[in-house]
C-alpha positions in Angstrom: 320.1 -132.6 262.2 318.5 -129.2 262.7 317.7 -128.2 266.3 313.9 -128.1 265.7 311.0 -128.7 268.1 307.4 -128.5 267.1 304.8 -127.8 269.8 301.3 -128.7 268.5 298.1 -130.7 268.7 298.1 -133.7 266.3 294.6 -133.1 265.2 295.0 -129.3 264.5 294.8 -128.3 260.9 297.4 -125.7 261.7 299.8 -128.1 263.1 299.2 -130.4 260.2 300.5 -127.7 257.9 303.8 -127.6 259.7 304.1 -131.3 259.9 303.5 -131.8 256.2 306.0 -129.1 255.4 308.7 -130.6 257.5 308.0 -134.0 256.1 308.0 -132.8 252.4 311.3 -131.2 253.1 312.8 -134.3 254.8 313.6 -132.4 257.9 314.1 -134.1 261.3 312.4 -132.5 264.3 311.2 -133.3 267.9 307.5 -133.3 268.3 306.1 -132.0 271.5 302.4 -132.9 271.8 300.5 -130.2 273.8 297.4 -130.7 275.8 294.7 -128.4 274.7 293.3 -128.1 278.2 296.7 -127.8 280.0 299.2 -126.1 277.8 302.9 -126.4 278.7 304.7 -123.5 280.4 307.2 -123.7 277.4 304.4 -123.1 274.9 303.0 -120.1 276.9 306.5 -118.7 277.1 307.2 -119.1 273.3 303.8 -117.7 272.3 302.8 -115.2 275.0 300.6 -113.2 272.7 298.1 -115.8 271.4 299.1 -118.8 273.6 298.4 -121.1 270.7 299.9 -123.9 268.7 301.7 -124.6 266.5 305.1 -123.1 267.6 308.4 -124.2 265.9 311.4 -123.7 268.0 314.6 -123.5 266.0 317.8 -123.2 268.0 315.8 -122.0 271.0 314.0 -119.2 269.0 310.3 -119.6 268.6 308.3 -119.0 265.4 304.5 -118.7 265.7 301.5 -118.9 263.2 301.3 -121.9 260.8 301.8 -120.2 257.6 304.6 -118.0 258.9 306.3 -121.1 260.0 305.7 -122.9 256.7 307.3 -119.9 254.8 310.2 -119.7 257.3 311.0 -123.4 256.7 310.7 -123.0 252.9 313.2 -120.0 252.9 315.6 -121.7 255.2 315.5 -125.1 253.4 314.9 -124.3 249.7 315.0 -127.9 248.5 311.6 -129.0 247.3 310.3 -125.4 247.2 306.8 -124.7 248.3 306.5 -121.0 247.3 306.5 -120.2 243.6 309.6 -118.3 242.3 307.6 -116.3 239.8 306.5 -113.0 241.4 302.9 -113.3 239.9 302.5 -116.9 240.8 303.9 -116.1 244.3 301.3 -113.3 244.7 298.4 -115.6 243.6 299.6 -118.3 246.1 299.7 -115.7 248.9 296.1 -114.7 248.0 294.8 -118.3 248.3 296.8 -119.0 251.4 295.0 -116.0 253.1 291.7 -117.1 251.6 292.1 -120.6 253.1 292.2 -119.1 256.6 288.7 -117.9 256.2 287.6 -121.6 256.4 288.4 -122.1 260.0 286.0 -119.6 261.6 283.3 -120.8 259.1 283.8 -124.5 259.8 284.1 -124.3 263.7 280.3 -123.7 264.1 279.8 -127.1 262.5 281.3 -128.7 265.7 278.5 -127.3 267.8 275.6 -127.0 265.4 272.3 -128.4 266.5 271.6 -131.0 263.7 268.0 -131.0 264.7 267.6 -127.4 263.9 267.4 -127.3 260.2 267.6 -123.4 260.0 270.8 -123.3 262.1 272.3 -126.2 260.2 271.5 -124.9 256.8 272.9 -121.4 257.7 276.2 -123.1 259.0 276.5 -125.2 255.8 275.9 -122.4 253.4 278.6 -120.2 255.0 281.2 -122.9 254.3 279.7 -123.8 250.8 280.2 -120.1 249.8 283.9 -120.4 250.4 284.0 -123.8 248.7 282.3 -122.3 245.6 285.0 -119.7 245.3 287.7 -122.3 245.4 285.8 -124.6 243.1 285.4 -121.8 240.5 289.1 -121.1 240.6 290.2 -124.7 240.8 290.5 -125.4 237.1 292.6 -122.2 236.6 294.9 -122.9 239.5 295.7 -126.5 238.8 295.5 -126.2 235.0 295.1 -129.9 234.4 297.7 -130.7 237.0 297.3 -132.7 240.2 298.0 -130.0 242.7 297.8 -126.2 243.0 301.6 -126.3 242.6 301.3 -128.3 239.3 302.9 -131.6 239.5 304.1 -131.0 243.1 302.4 -130.0 246.3 302.9 -126.3 247.1 302.0 -123.8 249.9 298.4 -123.5 248.6 297.8 -127.3 248.7 299.0 -127.3 252.3 296.9 -124.3 253.4 293.6 -125.5 251.7 294.3 -129.2 252.3 294.4 -128.7 256.1 291.1 -126.9 256.0 289.4 -129.5 253.8 290.6 -132.3 256.1 289.2 -130.3 259.1 285.8 -129.9 257.2 285.7 -133.6 256.3 286.0 -134.4 260.0 283.1 -132.1 260.8 281.0 -133.9 258.3 281.9 -137.2 260.0 281.1 -135.8 263.4 277.6 -134.6 262.6 276.8 -136.8 259.7 276.5 -133.8 257.5 277.2 -133.4 253.8 278.9 -130.0 253.0 281.6 -130.9 250.4 279.0 -132.4 248.0 280.7 -134.3 245.1 278.1 -133.1 242.6 278.7 -129.4 243.5 282.4 -129.5 244.2 283.8 -132.1 241.7 287.0 -130.3 241.1 287.8 -129.9 244.8 287.0 -133.6 245.3 289.4 -134.5 242.5 292.1 -132.2 243.8 291.7 -133.5 247.5 291.9 -137.1 246.3 295.3 -136.4 244.7 296.4 -134.4 247.7 295.5 -136.8 250.5 296.8 -139.8 248.6 300.2 -138.2 248.0 302.7 -140.5 249.8 304.0 -137.9 252.4 300.5 -136.6 253.1 298.9 -139.9 253.3 301.6 -141.1 255.8 301.0 -138.0 258.0 297.3 -137.6 257.8 295.4 -138.2 261.1 293.0 -141.1 261.0 289.4 -140.1 260.4 287.8 -141.9 263.3 290.5 -140.6 265.8 289.9 -137.2 264.5 286.2 -137.5 264.9 286.6 -138.8 268.4 288.8 -136.0 269.6 286.5 -133.3 268.1 283.6 -135.0 269.9 285.5 -134.9 273.2 286.4 -131.2 272.7 282.6 -130.5 271.9 281.6 -132.3 275.1 284.2 -130.5 277.3 283.0 -127.1 275.9 279.3 -128.0 276.7 280.2 -129.1 280.2 282.0 -126.0 281.0 279.1 -123.8 279.7 276.6 -125.8 281.6 278.6 -125.4 284.8 279.3 -121.8 284.3 
């Protein structure tokens, strides 16, 4: 058994990436659930720069940032590879992994958007849909009639984008919004259905109602702190 410990938040799309990777590789690890509002001294010691999760601790040595961790695991445990071997395909995968990270700052405003303010709501939705359109346009080329971005098997692009789509779907539930519209993004819908129903992902996908509840709690905590400031 590898001496692995994962510090994270169960609902974080970034922690999900690492959990899915470890599970796809069949690697045992100790999960250390952090408190967003009271982070452990160990976490702050392991990630003194950003003070964020996830952090993977391997043999006492910390590795930070979700996709850095995913690539670290993939290099160390090459079974069920997640990164393409072909240099061109690997470069394409790196591009879309980097692109996926643009979703988080675009989706975050949907937590706090005033749904009664049509202009604010539409502006927030349009920002996310622009990113979705780029993925939708490329989806057929990337999957090429296969289930996943990795072809028949999940790869690093599926993990990176899948975590962001899961986060987006939670924001839709939270505010009863429709951003990932089926008629506009049919290819993404088809791909995400395959992805979320893959056995390992399905078994390690946070439940929608619980995700929505924790996001609502985080929103309320932020609003309380702003009103008391």
